[in-house]
N, C-alpha and C positions, 0 to 999 in steps of 0.2 A: 504494500500500500504506500501511498504518497502522504507522508505525515509532516505537519508543521507544528513544532513545539514553541511555545512562548513562555520561557522561564523569566523570572524577574532580574536575573543577572547571568552572565555567561557561566555555564556550569563547569568551569575549569579555572584554577585548580579546585578540586572538591574538598574544601576545608571546613565547611559547616553544613548543618542539616539540609538546607534547601539545595545547595550546590551538589552535595553528595547524592541526594535522591535524583536530581535531574541529570547528573553526569551518568549514573548507572542506568537510568532509563534510556538515555541516548545510546550508550554502548550496547545494551541488549537489543533494543529495537532496531538499531542499524544493522544487526546481523541478518535480519530478514526483510527489512523495509527500507524505503528511501526517506531519510530523515533530514528535514530542514529546520534551522533554528534562527529566529530573529529575537534579539535580546539586548540588554543593556550591559555596558562595561562600567563597573564601579571604579571610582578614582584610585583605589588602592589595589586593584587587580593588575597583575602583570599583563603586558601587551601580548605575549605569546599565547596562541590558542591551544598549544599542546596537541594531543591526539584528536581533538575535535575536528581539526581541518581535514584529517584523513577519513574519519568515520562518517562525517556529515556530507550529505549531497550538497547542501548549501548552508553557509554560516555567515551571519552578518550581525555585528554589534554596533550600538550607538552609545554615545556618552550618556551616563545616567543623569536624568534631569535634576537640577538643584532646586530647592524651594527655600525661599527666605522665610523667616518667622512671620513677617508681615503677610506674605502670601498665604501661609498656612492658616493664620488666624482669620484672614478674609474668607478663605474657603470654608472654614468651620462655621463662620458666622452667617454667611450668605447662601450656603447650600445645605441640603439635608443628607448629603452623602457622608459616609464615615471617612475619617482622616486618612486611613490606610489606602483608600481607593484613589486618593489624589497623589500619593507619593511618587508613582511612576507614570503619571499621565504626561504625555508629551505629544503635542501636535505634529512635530517632526516625525516621531516614531509612527504615529497614526497614519500619516501620509505614506510612509515607506511600507507599512503593513498593507495599506490599500493597494498599492502598486503590486506587491508580491502576490496578493490574493487574486488580482486580475490576471496576472501573468501565468499562474499555475493552477492546475486542477487538483487541489488537495482533497484527499478522501476524509482526513481527520485533521482538525485544528485543536490542539490541546493547550488549555490555559493553566499555567502552573501557579496557583495561589491567587489570593484575592487582590494583590497589588496589580495584577495584569487583567483583572476582570473588566475594567472600564473599556477594554478593546473588544468586548463581546458584540456590541451593536455593529461595529465595523465589520466583523467577521460575518455576521448575519446578512449584512447589506451586500457585501462584495463577494461572498463565497456561499451562496444560498444552498448549494448542493453538499457542501462539506458538513460532516457531523462535528459538533462541538463538544469536547470533553472538558469538564471543569475538575481539575485535580486539586481538591481542597486540602492543602497541607496542614491546616488547623481549622477547627471550628472556632473562628475568630471571636464570635460573640461570646462564647463560653470562656475563652481566655480573658477577655476584657472583664467579664463578670467576676472571674476569680481575682483579677487584679484589684477590682473595686472592693471585694470583701476583705482582701488582705490590707489594702492601704487605708480603708476607712477606720481601722482600729488604731491608727497612729495619727494624732492630730497634725504632725508635721507633714504627713502625706495626704492631707485632705484635698489639696488642689489636684493631685494626681488621681485621687478617688473620684472627684467630680468629673474629671475628664473621662475616666473609664466608665462611669455611670452613663454619661451621654453617648459614648461610643458603643456601649452595649446595645442601647436602643436602636441606634442607627445601623449597626452591623446586623442585627437580627432581620431588619427589613431588607437590607441590601443583599445579604447572603441568600435570603429566601428568593429574592428576585432573580439573582444570578443562577441559582440552582434550578429554578423553574424554566429559565430560558435555555439552559444547556441541554443537549441530547443525552448526556451521560454525566453522572457525578461520582467522583471517587473520594473515599475517606481513607485515612491512614490508620484508624483504630476503631474498635467497636464503640468506644465511648464517644468519639467524634461522630460516628455514623448515627448514634442515637441523638446526639445534640443537633445534628442537621435535620433529622426526622422530626424533632420538636418544632422546627420552623414550618414544616409541611409534611404530615404523615404519609402523603401520597407519593413522595419522592422515592425513586428507585436508586439506591446507592450501592455502588460496588466497593468492596473492601480490598485495598491493596496496601498492606503495611510497608513500612520502611524495611530495608534489607541491608545486607553487608556483603562485601566482596572478600571472601576469606583469603584468597591468594594474595591480596594486597596488604594484609595485616600480619606482620611478622612479630611473634611474641618475643623474639630475641634479635632485635635489629642491631646493626653494627655499633651504633651509638646508644648508650643507655644513660639516662640522667636520674640518679637515685633520689627518691623523695618518698616520704611516708604516705601522703595522701595527694590525690590529683583530681582536678576537675578541668574539663575542656569544653570550650564553646565560645561563640561570638559574644564578647563581653560588653557590648552596648545593647544587648537584647534584654528586655526588662525581666523576664523570668530568671535568666541567668544571673543578673545583678542581684535580684532579691534572694536567690538561693545562696550566693556566696556571702552576702551581707549577713544573712541569718546564720549561716554556718560559721563564718569567721568571727562573728561577735558573740554568738550564743553557745555553739556546740564546741568549737575548738578550745575555748578556755576551760571547759570541763575536761577535755582530753588532756590538755597541758597541765592541769592541776595534778594529774596522776603520772603524766609522761611529758615533762616540761619541754623536751627538745623536739617534739613531734612537728614535722614540717608539712606544709601545704603548698602545692603549686597550682595556681590558677592560670590556665594556658588558653589563650585565645586573643583574637584581634580586637582592636578598638576598645580598650578598657575604659569604662565610664568613670568620670570624676567621682561619682558616689563611692567607688571602690577605694579611693585614696585613704579613707579612714582605716583600712586594713593594714596599710603599710607601717603603722606603728608597731605591729607585731613582727619582730625580726625573723620569725620562722615562716612567714608567708611570703611567697614570691609571686608577683603578678608579671607574667612574661610579655604581654602584648603579642603581636603577630610572631609566629614561628613558621618556618618552612614545613616542618613535620612534627605532629604531636606525638607520634609513636614512641620516640625515645623517652618522653615523660610518662606515658602510660606503661611502657615496658618496665621502667625503673620504679614505678610506684608499688607500694605494698597493697593499698586499697584504693579503688576508684569510688568517688562519692558523687551522688546525684540527689542533693538535698532540696528538691523543688517543692515550693509551696503553691506556686501558680503555674499555669501553662496548659497546653493541650497537645493533641497529636501523640506520636510515639517518639521517644528520644533515640535518635540515631547514635548518640554518644554511648548509650548503654550497649547497643549491639556491637559497637567498635571495641569497647572494653571486654565484652564477652569473647569476641573473636581473638583477643590477645590473652585469653585465659586468666582474666583478672577477677579477684574477689571484689564484689560490688555491694555498697550499702546505699540504699535509695529510700526516699519517701514513697508512700503509696502513689502520690501524684506523679513522681518522677518515673515510676515503672508502669504507669497507666498505659493500657493498650496491649501489654504483653501477658500471656497466660502463665505467669510465673508463680511458684510457691515459695514463700519466704523460708529461708533456711536451706533451700535446695539449689536454685540457680543464682540467687542473690539473697540478701537480707533486707527486709523492709523495716524501717523505723521512722516514726513520725514525730516523736517528741525529742527535744534536745537531750534529755537524760538517756533515753533509749538509744539514740544515735551514738552518743559518746560511749556508752557502755559496750555497744556492739563493735564499734571501731577499735576500742581498746582490746577487746577479746581477740579480734582478728590480728591486730598488730603484735600481740603477744603469743599467737598460736599459728605458726607457719603451716601446720598440717590442715588446719581449718581453712586457711586461705587457699591452699592448693586444692582441697576438695571442692570448694565453691567455684574456683576458677575452671576446673575441669568440667564440672556439671554445666557451667555457663557456656563453655565452648560447644559441648554436645548439643545443647539447646539451640544455639544459633545455627549450627551446622545442619541440624535436622529440619529447621523450620523457616529460616530467614535469609537464604541466599537469593541474590537478585535473579539468578537463573530460574528459581522456583516461582518468583513473584511476578515477573514481567509478563509471562503468558496470560495472566488474568487481564491485563490491559488489552492484549490482542483479542481475547474472547469478547471483551466489551466492544472493541472496534467492529 
């Protein structure tokens, strides 16, 4: 088939959740179909397209549009669309998409996430015979609702809570509209699928979880960076920021009261200024962008996923599993995966339980090894991209 994918940024290098999913979808689909990509290049992405140039039939990137604070406020005050839907709106991109749709007979046009959803009317207008698939990377209205319930408990976060409250209302309406207009809707977890169905019970939603490429995850890479605890992710993403602030300020002190030299590496691009408060702890390292997160994961004793807000399924958990790591996660962090606490990973939702669990694993190498091996078997049996991508093809 002739496929056009519209991801929010070029899916290379695959360094965070969205790019990892879109990169592996592209690789697997290109084995059997003709894949074209029109997308944005973010300012901090390298210019080289990597293997995409060879595996794509057509690849075009445009500079990611910038938005001033004034423009953002004006859009929020003068329109009813959610803030996220404006982030990647570009008249220039829309014109290029129009030309591409007119020049090609695409069988399927796939919208990757809500930030690209504003281009759906253009697809309908200029490619009326193409089927439109909306790959919903998160049930965004649910994510904003969780942000609200977390922030409203802290008076200093009330402005953020007010923002999330308004966005929750707008996102519910907008996501319902987009899902109804698409020919097919994909969710990445059962929880997200149910959240989308709350918007419209008549929607037919296909489940395609996130996956992992086992061959690209080396549990013993040439370089290993020793650290007790590690977290990886894009560090300007609100759920990641919240997770690390809670863990660094509330959980880690409990661990260090019993094991003072315990180290934590927070590995990921674009660290938000809110994380600066953690730098007062000399045993916390905030790396910023790194070329490869695997040396940190390989060198860690325990991988932590202490999420209190968020949605979808965490690709970072699959990556840690693929590297045979013992994982401690909150229930929200492991949402979407049919795991049993104490088997593939350990679930802990309070600061005291999380600290106690981590201390036990740090002090018990055999327990870490047992968890890591069970985690690897779990991901190898259920979550490789080779197993998951054919579900997309069935939907097409």
